[in-house]
C-alpha positions as CSV (number, residue, x, y, z in Angstrom):
1,M,0.0,0.0,0.0
2,Y,2.9,2.4,0.9
3,I,4.6,1.7,-2.5
4,K,1.3,2.4,-4.3
5,K,1.0,5.7,-2.6
6,I,4.6,6.6,-3.6
7,L,3.9,5.6,-7.2
8,L,0.7,7.6,-7.2
9,A,2.4,10.6,-5.8
10,I,5.2,10.3,-8.4
11,L,2.5,10.0,-11.1
12,V,0.7,13.1,-9.9
13,I,3.9,15.1,-9.7
14,G,4.8,13.9,-13.1
15,L,1.5,14.9,-14.5
16,I,1.8,18.3,-12.9
17,V,5.3,18.8,-14.3
18,A,4.1,17.6,-17.7
19,A,1.3,20.1,-17.5
20,F,3.6,22.9,-16.6
21,F,6.0,21.9,-19.4
22,A,3.1,21.6,-21.9
23,N,1.9,25.0,-20.8
24,F,5.4,26.4,-21.2
25,V,5.8,24.9,-24.6
26,Y,2.5,26.2,-25.7
27,K,3.0,29.7,-24.4
28,A,6.6,29.9,-25.5
29,M,6.6,28.1,-28.8
30,L,3.1,27.5,-30.1
31,K,0.9,30.4,-29.1
32,P,0.7,33.4,-31.3
33,N,2.4,36.3,-29.5
34,T,1.9,39.5,-31.6
35,A,0.1,42.6,-30.4
36,F,0.0,44.7,-33.6
37,N,-2.8,44.9,-36.2
38,N,-0.8,45.3,-39.4
39,E,0.3,42.3,-41.3
40,L,4.0,43.1,-40.7
41,A,6.1,44.9,-38.2
42,F,9.8,45.6,-38.6
43,V,12.6,45.5,-36.1
44,F,16.0,47.3,-36.8
45,I,18.8,45.7,-34.7
46,P,21.9,47.9,-34.6
47,T,25.4,46.5,-34.7
48,N,26.6,45.3,-31.3
49,A,23.1,45.7,-29.8
50,S,22.4,44.3,-26.4
51,Y,19.4,42.0,-25.7
52,Q,17.8,44.7,-23.7
53,E,17.9,47.1,-26.7
54,I,16.1,44.5,-28.8
55,R,13.7,43.7,-26.0
56,S,12.7,47.4,-25.8
57,Q,11.8,47.3,-29.5
58,L,9.9,44.0,-29.2
59,E,7.9,44.7,-26.1
60,P,5.3,47.0,-27.7
61,L,4.9,44.4,-30.5
62,L,4.3,41.4,-28.3
63,D,1.4,40.3,-26.0
64,D,3.7,38.5,-23.6
65,I,7.3,39.7,-23.5
66,D,8.1,37.4,-20.5
67,S,7.4,34.2,-22.5
68,F,9.6,35.5,-25.3
69,D,12.4,36.1,-22.8
70,D,12.1,32.6,-21.6
71,L,12.4,31.1,-25.0
72,A,15.1,33.5,-26.1
73,E,17.2,32.3,-23.2
74,Q,16.5,28.7,-23.9
75,K,17.5,29.1,-27.6
76,K,20.5,31.2,-26.6
77,Y,19.4,34.1,-28.7
78,T,20.2,36.5,-25.9
79,T,23.9,35.9,-26.6
80,N,23.8,35.4,-30.3
81,I,22.3,38.6,-31.7
82,R,22.7,39.6,-35.3
83,A,22.3,43.1,-36.7
84,G,19.9,43.9,-39.5
85,K,16.3,44.7,-40.5
86,Y,13.9,41.9,-39.7
87,A,10.2,41.3,-40.3
88,I,7.6,40.0,-37.8
89,K,4.4,38.7,-39.2
90,K,1.1,39.1,-37.4
91,G,0.3,35.9,-35.6
92,M,3.9,34.6,-35.3
93,T,4.8,32.5,-32.3
94,N,7.9,33.3,-30.1
95,N,9.7,30.5,-31.9
96,D,8.8,32.0,-35.3
97,I,9.9,35.5,-34.1
98,I,13.3,34.3,-32.8
99,N,14.0,32.4,-36.0
100,S,13.1,35.5,-38.1
101,I,15.3,37.9,-36.2
102,R,18.1,35.4,-36.1
103,S,18.4,34.6,-39.8
104,G,15.9,36.7,-41.8
105,N,18.0,39.8,-42.4
106,L,16.0,41.7,-45.1
107,P,17.7,43.5,-48.0
108,I,16.5,47.1,-48.6
109,R,16.5,49.2,-51.8
110,V,18.7,52.3,-51.6
111,S,18.2,54.8,-54.4
112,F,19.9,58.2,-54.9
113,N,20.4,60.8,-57.6
114,N,20.8,64.6,-57.9
115,Q,23.2,64.7,-54.9
116,S,25.4,67.7,-55.7
117,T,28.1,67.0,-53.0
118,L,29.5,64.2,-51.0
119,E,28.0,65.8,-47.9
120,K,24.5,65.7,-49.4
121,L,25.0,62.1,-50.6
122,A,26.2,61.0,-47.1
123,G,23.1,62.7,-45.6
124,R,20.8,60.9,-48.1
125,I,22.3,57.5,-47.5
126,S,22.4,57.8,-43.7
127,K,18.6,57.9,-43.9
128,E,18.5,54.4,-45.5
129,I,21.2,52.4,-43.8
130,E,22.7,52.1,-40.3
131,A,25.8,54.1,-41.0
132,D,25.5,57.7,-40.0
133,S,26.4,60.7,-42.2
134,V,29.6,61.5,-40.4
135,S,31.1,58.0,-40.8
136,L,29.9,57.9,-44.4
137,L,31.5,61.2,-45.2
138,N,34.7,60.2,-43.5
139,A,34.8,57.1,-45.6
140,M,34.1,59.1,-48.8
141,H,36.8,61.6,-48.1
142,D,39.4,59.0,-46.9
143,N,42.6,60.1,-48.7
144,A,44.2,56.7,-48.7
145,F,41.1,55.2,-50.4
146,L,41.0,58.0,-53.0
147,V,44.7,57.7,-53.9
148,E,44.6,53.9,-54.1
149,N,41.6,54.1,-56.5
150,K,42.9,57.1,-58.5
151,F,40.3,59.6,-57.3
152,S,40.7,63.1,-56.0
153,E,38.5,65.3,-53.8
154,A,37.3,67.0,-57.1
155,T,36.4,63.6,-58.7
156,A,35.3,61.5,-55.7
157,L,31.6,62.2,-56.2
158,G,31.8,60.6,-59.7
159,M,32.4,57.2,-58.1
160,Y,28.8,57.1,-56.8
161,L,26.6,56.4,-59.8
162,P,23.0,57.3,-59.3
163,N,20.8,54.2,-59.4
164,S,18.9,51.8,-57.2
165,Y,20.9,49.3,-55.2
166,E,20.2,46.5,-52.8
167,F,21.9,46.6,-49.4
168,F,21.4,45.2,-45.9
169,W,20.3,47.9,-43.4
170,N,23.3,47.2,-41.2
171,T,25.8,48.1,-44.0
172,S,28.8,50.0,-42.6
173,A,30.2,53.2,-44.2
174,E,33.2,51.4,-45.5
175,A,31.1,48.5,-46.9
176,F,28.8,51.1,-48.7
177,R,31.9,52.8,-50.2
178,S,33.3,49.4,-51.3
179,R,30.1,48.4,-53.0
180,M,29.9,51.7,-54.9
181,L,33.4,51.2,-56.1
182,K,32.5,47.8,-57.3
183,E,29.4,49.2,-59.1
184,Y,31.6,52.0,-60.6
185,K,34.1,49.4,-62.0
186,K,31.2,47.3,-63.3
187,F,29.7,50.3,-65.1
188,W,33.0,51.0,-66.9
189,T,32.9,48.1,-69.3
190,D,35.6,47.6,-71.9
191,S,33.1,49.1,-74.4
192,R,32.7,52.3,-72.4
193,I,36.4,52.6,-71.7
194,K,37.1,52.3,-75.4
195,K,34.6,55.0,-76.3
196,A,36.1,57.3,-73.7
197,H,39.6,56.6,-75.2
198,D,38.3,57.3,-78.7
199,I,37.1,60.7,-77.8
200,G,40.3,61.5,-75.9
201,L,38.8,61.7,-72.4
202,S,39.6,59.9,-69.2
203,Q,36.8,58.3,-67.2
204,D,36.9,61.2,-64.7
205,Q,36.7,63.7,-67.6
206,V,33.7,61.9,-69.2
207,I,31.9,62.2,-65.9
208,A,32.9,65.8,-65.5
209,L,31.5,66.6,-68.9
210,A,28.4,64.5,-68.2
211,S,27.8,66.6,-65.1
212,I,27.8,69.8,-67.2
213,V,25.5,68.2,-69.8
214,Y,23.1,67.0,-67.1
215,E,23.0,70.5,-65.6
216,E,22.2,71.9,-69.0
217,S,19.4,69.5,-69.8
218,K,17.5,66.8,-68.1
219,Q,16.0,65.8,-71.5
220,A,17.7,62.5,-72.4
221,A,17.0,63.0,-76.1
222,E,18.9,66.3,-76.0
223,Q,21.9,65.3,-74.0
224,P,23.9,63.6,-76.8
225,I,23.4,66.8,-78.9
226,I,24.7,69.0,-76.1
227,A,27.6,66.7,-75.5
228,G,28.4,67.0,-79.2
229,V,28.5,70.8,-78.9
230,Y,31.0,70.7,-76.0
231,L,33.2,68.2,-77.7
232,N,33.1,70.3,-80.9
233,R,34.3,73.3,-78.8
234,I,37.1,71.2,-77.2
235,G,38.1,70.0,-80.6
236,I,38.7,73.5,-81.9
237,G,40.2,74.9,-78.7
238,M,37.2,77.0,-77.9
239,P,36.4,77.5,-74.1
240,L,33.4,75.4,-73.0
241,Q,31.6,78.6,-71.8
242,A,29.2,76.4,-69.8
243,D,26.9,78.5,-67.5
244,P,26.4,75.7,-65.0
245,T,30.2,75.8,-64.2
246,L,29.8,79.5,-63.4
247,K,27.0,78.7,-60.9
248,F,29.2,76.0,-59.3
249,A,32.1,78.4,-58.9
250,A,29.8,81.2,-57.6
251,Y,28.2,78.9,-55.0
252,K,31.6,78.3,-53.5
253,L,31.9,82.0,-52.7
254,P,30.6,83.5,-49.4
255,K,28.5,86.2,-51.2
256,Y,26.5,83.6,-53.0
257,K,25.9,81.3,-50.0
258,N,22.2,80.5,-49.6
259,T,21.3,82.1,-52.9
260,V,19.8,80.8,-56.1
261,I,21.3,82.1,-59.4
262,K,18.5,82.0,-61.9
263,R,20.2,84.1,-64.5
264,V,24.0,84.0,-65.4
265,L,25.3,87.6,-65.7
266,N,28.6,89.0,-66.9
267,V,29.8,89.5,-63.3
268,H,29.7,85.7,-62.9
269,K,32.0,85.3,-65.9
270,E,34.7,87.2,-64.0
271,I,34.9,84.8,-61.0
272,E,38.4,83.5,-60.5
273,S,38.0,79.7,-60.3
274,P,39.3,76.7,-62.2
275,Y,35.6,75.9,-62.7
276,N,35.0,79.1,-64.7
277,T,34.9,77.7,-68.2
278,Y,34.7,81.2,-69.7
279,K,38.1,82.0,-68.4
280,N,39.7,78.6,-68.6
281,R,39.9,76.3,-71.6
282,G,39.1,72.6,-71.4
283,L,37.2,70.7,-68.8
284,P,37.1,71.7,-65.1
285,P,39.1,69.7,-62.6
286,G,36.1,67.7,-61.6
287,L,32.3,67.2,-61.8
288,I,30.0,70.0,-60.8
289,A,27.0,67.7,-59.9
290,M,26.0,64.1,-59.9
291,P,25.1,63.2,-63.5
292,D,22.5,60.6,-64.4
293,I,23.8,57.5,-66.2
294,S,21.9,58.8,-69.3
295,A,24.2,61.9,-69.3
296,I,27.4,59.8,-69.0
297,D,26.3,57.6,-71.9
298,A,25.3,60.7,-73.8
299,V,28.9,61.9,-73.7
300,L,30.2,58.4,-74.7
301,N,27.7,58.3,-77.5
302,F,27.6,62.0,-78.4
303,E,25.8,63.1,-81.6
304,K,28.2,64.2,-84.4
305,H,27.1,67.5,-85.8
306,K,28.4,71.0,-86.5
307,Y,26.7,72.9,-83.8
308,L,28.9,75.1,-81.6
309,Y,26.1,76.9,-79.7
310,F,22.8,76.4,-77.9
311,A,20.4,78.5,-75.9
312,A,17.3,77.7,-73.9
313,D,14.1,77.6,-75.9
314,A,11.8,80.2,-74.5
315,K,8.8,78.6,-76.2
316,Q,9.5,75.0,-75.2
317,F,10.6,74.9,-71.6
318,G,13.4,72.4,-70.8
319,Y,14.6,72.3,-74.4
320,H,17.2,74.2,-76.4
321,K,17.8,75.8,-79.8
322,F,21.1,74.9,-81.5
323,A,23.2,77.0,-83.8
324,K,26.2,76.5,-86.0
325,N,27.4,80.1,-85.9
326,L,27.4,83.0,-83.5
327,A,25.0,85.2,-85.4
328,Q,22.2,82.6,-85.2
329,H,23.1,81.8,-81.6
330,N,22.7,85.5,-80.7
331,V,19.2,85.5,-82.2
332,N,18.3,82.5,-80.1
333,A,20.0,83.9,-76.9
334,R,18.3,87.3,-77.2
335,A,14.9,85.6,-77.4
336,Y,15.6,83.7,-74.2
337,Q,16.9,86.8,-72.5
338,R,13.8,88.7,-73.4
339,Y,11.7,85.8,-71.9
340,L,13.7,86.0,-68.6
341,S,13.2,89.8,-68.4
342,S,9.5,89.4,-69.1
343,Q,9.3,87.0,-66.1
344,G,11.2,89.5,-63.9
345,I,14.2,87.2,-63.6
346,N,17.1,89.6,-63.4
347,K,19.7,87.6,-61.3
């Protein structure tokens, strides 16, 4: 009888333990544990984050953070944290969530264009990936990197080709820079390098000219024509006389800080700067803005013609009128100047 009682007690204790274990397994691993209404919630885990940092992000998203803690401890997630962007689906269990934030690092699309300086580019990228603008800018300006890869401060922006790229959110500044260098090298195929060589320009010079072309016109159909005008001028030793380079030079001066130059005047043509293409022949030392790939290819595939001049078309906004001689150009230019004056644009 005594042995039966012992066996019964052991059975009861076993059942109680089994019940507690089953309840733990259910709550920790099988019961849905999300508290949000959307189909997805995202968690951004920084590099070297502590478990407490992750827990603070998860707590508002979960019904029962304590059961999550228990399973995270059991599965050793608390000491095996991985940085990245992770998705939690509505209705996930703790086990699902841990599996997701352990191995489901999501790629993101990073797109950029029209960034006129490395500073602006760094600010733009820092909104998309973990690296902050200071670390990005330091990486972009790193002299050893620039020298090793044959860039200068004047040409460094040209390495960052505007497009849409896939990254992990936890990409470092150096990893972002390395990826952009890889994309730059991929862009410069043997065919493009040969075309640059055939027109007598280096890759940096092609991008510098493309930046001028792009600032002159955002119309892809016009860009090869404008590129042809500038290459014609280079071919006969004529100064580029590109108004966008004057604006670039002016904006570097204190007196033009926080201003917008809508009309290029004779005073701008007197600015002492290597970017003043009215005073200096040939291409400036670097690009003046970030050109679209269309503008780079427009230079490499420029249209062969005899135009030496172009002026904005007052009747067709965004387009230009082209001329082979100065007399015709002056007619076109005066028409546009009259238009600017009629709009009250005097500076």
